C-alpha positions in Angstrom: -4.5 -20.8 -28.1 -4.0 -22.4 -24.2 -2.4 -20.2 -21.8 -3.5 -21.9 -18.3 -5.3 -25.2 -18.1 -8.5 -23.1 -17.6 -7.8 -20.2 -20.1 -7.9 -20.1 -23.6 -7.3 -17.4 -26.5 -9.0 -16.6 -28.9 -6.9 -15.3 -31.8 -3.6 -14.6 -33.2 -3.0 -12.3 -31.2 -4.7 -9.1 -33.4 -7.6 -9.3 -31.9 -8.6 -11.3 -28.6 -12.0 -13.0 -27.0 -10.6 -15.1 -24.2 -11.7 -17.9 -22.7 -12.1 -19.0 -18.6 -13.6 -22.7 -18.3 -15.1 -23.4 -15.1 -15.6 -26.6 -14.0 -17.3 -27.7 -17.6 -19.0 -24.3 -17.7 -17.4 -21.3 -20.6 -17.3 -17.6 -20.1 -16.3 -15.8 -22.9 -14.3 -11.8 -22.5 -15.3 -10.3 -25.4 -16.8 -11.2 -28.7 -13.6 -9.7 -31.3 -14.9 -9.9 -35.0 -18.1 -11.8 -36.8 -16.0 -14.2 -38.5 -13.9 -14.7 -35.7 -16.6 -17.2 -34.6 -15.3 -20.0 -36.4 -12.2 -19.4 -34.7 -13.8 -19.5 -31.7 -15.8 -22.5 -32.3 -12.3 -24.5 -33.0 -11.0 -23.7 -29.7 -13.9 -24.8 -28.0 -13.5 -28.1 -29.1 -9.7 -28.0 -28.7 -11.1 -27.2 -24.7 -13.3 -30.4 -24.8 -16.5 -28.0 -24.8 -18.9 -26.5 -27.2 -20.7 -23.7 -27.9 -23.5 -25.6 -25.5 -21.2 -24.8 -22.7 -20.7 -21.1 -23.3 -23.0 -19.2 -20.2 -21.5 -15.6 -20.9 -20.6 -13.4 -22.2 -18.4 -10.0 -20.9 -17.3 -7.4 -22.8 -14.7 -5.4 -21.4 -16.2 -2.5 -23.9 -18.5 -2.2 -26.5 -16.3 -0.6 -29.6 -17.7 -2.8 -32.3 -13.7 -4.6 -31.9 -14.7 -6.2 -29.2 -18.8 -7.3 -29.5 -18.2 -9.4 -33.1 -19.8 -12.4 -32.6 -21.3 -11.7 -28.6 -25.1 -11.5 -31.1 -24.7 -15.1 -32.5 -24.3 -16.6 -29.1 -27.2 -14.3 -28.2 -29.1 -15.5 -30.3 -28.6 -19.4 -31.7 -27.1 -20.5 -27.8 -29.6 -17.6 -24.8 -26.0 -16.8 -24.1 -26.9 -13.5 -22.2 -24.1 -10.3 -23.2 -22.5 -8.4 -20.1 -21.4 -4.6 -20.9 -20.9 -1.7 -18.6 -24.1 0.8 -19.1 -22.3 3.6 -20.5 -20.7 1.6 -23.3 -24.7 -0.1 -23.8 -25.7 1.8 -26.7 -22.2 1.2 -28.3 -22.7 -2.2 -27.9 -26.1 -2.0 -29.8 -24.3 -0.2 -33.0 -26.2 3.6 -31.4 -23.3 5.6 -30.2 -21.1 5.5 -32.3 -17.2 5.8 -32.3 -16.2 9.5 -32.0 -12.7 9.7 -34.6 -10.7 11.3 -32.2 -7.1 9.8 -30.1 -5.8 7.9 -33.0 -2.6 9.7 -32.6 0.7 8.1 -35.4 0.0 5.5 -37.8 2.3 2.9 -39.6 1.2 2.4 -42.7 2.1 -1.8 -42.7 0.8 -2.4 -39.2 -2.8 -0.5 -39.8 -3.0 -2.1 -43.6 -2.6 -5.8 -41.6 -5.0 -4.5 -39.0 -8.4 -3.5 -42.1 -7.3 -6.1 -43.4 -7.9 -8.4 -40.4 -10.6 -6.7 -39.9 -12.1 -7.6 -43.7 -11.7 -10.4 -43.7 -13.3 -11.1 -40.7 -16.6 -9.3 -40.6 -15.1 -6.6 -39.6 -16.5 -3.6 -41.0 -20.2 -5.5 -41.5 -20.8 -6.3 -37.1 -24.5 -7.3 -35.9 -25.5 -5.2 -33.1 -26.2 -6.9 -29.5 -30.2 -5.8 -29.9 -30.2 -7.4 -25.8 -27.5 -6.9 -22.8 -27.4 -7.0 -19.1 -25.9 -4.4 -18.3 -24.0 -3.0 -14.9 -22.8 -0.5 -13.5 -21.0 -1.2 -9.8 -17.2 -1.3 -10.1 -16.2 -3.8 -8.1 -19.5 -5.9 -9.0 -19.6 -9.7 -9.1 -20.8 -10.7 -12.2 -23.3 -13.7 -12.5 -21.1 -16.1 -14.7 -18.8 -19.1 -14.9 -15.3 -18.3 -13.5 -17.1 -15.3 -10.6 -15.7 -12.2 -12.9 -15.1 -9.6 -11.5 -15.6 -5.6 -12.5 -13.4 -3.6 -12.8 -14.2 0.6 -13.9 -11.7 1.3 -16.5 -12.8 4.9 -17.4 -11.3 6.6 -20.7 -10.3 4.0 -23.7 -14.1 4.3 -23.5 -16.6 6.2 -21.3 -17.9 2.6 -19.9 -14.6 0.7 -20.3 -13.7 -2.5 -17.8 -11.3 -4.7 -16.7 -12.2 -7.7 -16.1 -10.7 -9.8 -13.1 -10.8 -13.9 -12.7 -9.0 -15.4 -9.5 -9.7 -18.0 -11.0 -8.1 -18.3 -14.2 -5.3 -15.6 -12.6 -5.8 -13.4 -14.4 -7.0 -9.6 -15.4 -8.6 -9.3 -19.0 -7.9 -5.2 -19.7 -9.8 -4.8 -22.6 -8.9 -1.3 -24.2 -7.9 0.1 -21.0 -4.3 -0.7 -22.3 -2.2 -2.9 -25.4 0.3 -5.0 -25.8 0.0 -4.9 -29.4 -0.3 -0.8 -31.3 -2.4 -2.1 -34.4 -1.7 1.6 -35.9 2.2 1.4 -35.1 3.2 -1.7 -35.3 4.4 -0.5 -32.0 4.8 -3.6 -28.6 4.9 -3.2 -25.4 1.9 -1.8 -22.6 0.9 1.5 -23.3 -2.4 3.1 -24.5 -4.3 1.6 -26.8 -5.0 4.2 -29.8 -8.4 5.1 -30.4 -9.1 6.6 -26.4 -11.1 8.9 -26.4 -9.5 10.9 -23.2 -6.4 9.9 -22.3 -5.5 11.3 -19.0 -8.9 10.0 -17.6 -7.3 6.2 -18.9 -4.2 6.4 -17.0 -5.9 7.7 -14.1 -7.8 5.0 -14.4 -4.8 2.3 -14.6 -4.1 3.3 -10.9 -7.0 0.8 -10.3 -5.5 -2.5 -11.0 -2.3 -1.9 -8.6 -3.2 -3.1 -5.7 -4.6 -6.8 -8.3 -3.2 -10.4 -8.0 -2.0 -12.3 -11.3 -0.9 -13.9 -13.2 -1.8 -12.6 -17.1 -2.9 -9.5 -18.3 -5.0 -9.9 -21.0 -5.6 -7.4 -23.5 -7.4 -6.8 -27.2 -4.7 -6.8 -28.8 -1.1 -7.7 -28.8 0.2 -10.3 -26.3 -0.2 -11.8 -23.0 1.6 -9.4 -19.8 2.7 -11.9 -17.2 5.8 -10.0 -16.7 4.0 -8.2 -13.7 0.6 -5.7 -13.0 2.9 -3.3 -10.9 6.1 -3.7 -14.0 3.0 -3.5 -16.9 1.7 0.0 -15.3 4.9 1.7 -15.6 5.7 0.9 -18.8 1.7 2.2 -20.3 3.6 4.8 -18.0 7.4 5.5 -18.9 5.5 5.3 -22.9 2.9 8.1 -22.4 5.9 10.7 -20.9 7.8 9.7 -23.7 5.2 10.5 -26.1 4.6 7.1 -27.5 
């Protein structure tokens, strides 16, 4: 899905990856599920690109529904995979996420998410065996689009947002979501499966001065109502228990 001339999404909004084209070289933000690799190839073709144009994969965190086809790109194309050092063992599947932070569940949205995961290989995630780690908040990675790291611990210890001014985009992973995969609730809010909700909410203050048209979550539709309004919506949802 084309969002802007240099910015595309892979996925239907339930599980998202994003592609940034910088002069013919592509950075992938998050790698969804393994079965989305074919979707990636189709989207690259629609952009006039191919997998040989991918120069980096940047993971917003190490959860399995974000690392899906990263290892395939690394193994077959030699693409480096970047992740925060605190989430490296998650991306390697050495550490599994604790069964906490689920929140309420509604049967239909949850079943839809699980079915999508089953179809897209979400229960057979290959670990990323080689990683390039970073740990400096504010670091600019050596990748097309000059992605800048904003550390947002809470969902996981190594969760980050990625700011790409050239794409006018802020990729937030699961630091916030616009679609709760457990309840189907829409609009900016903390994502389910967040390990430390208090820390996650506090971390979002680091986004207040970011200037970007697009807030792009790992799950849900893009938000272009402004960062201030998006963060206000998250805080209101938390205050009301949603």
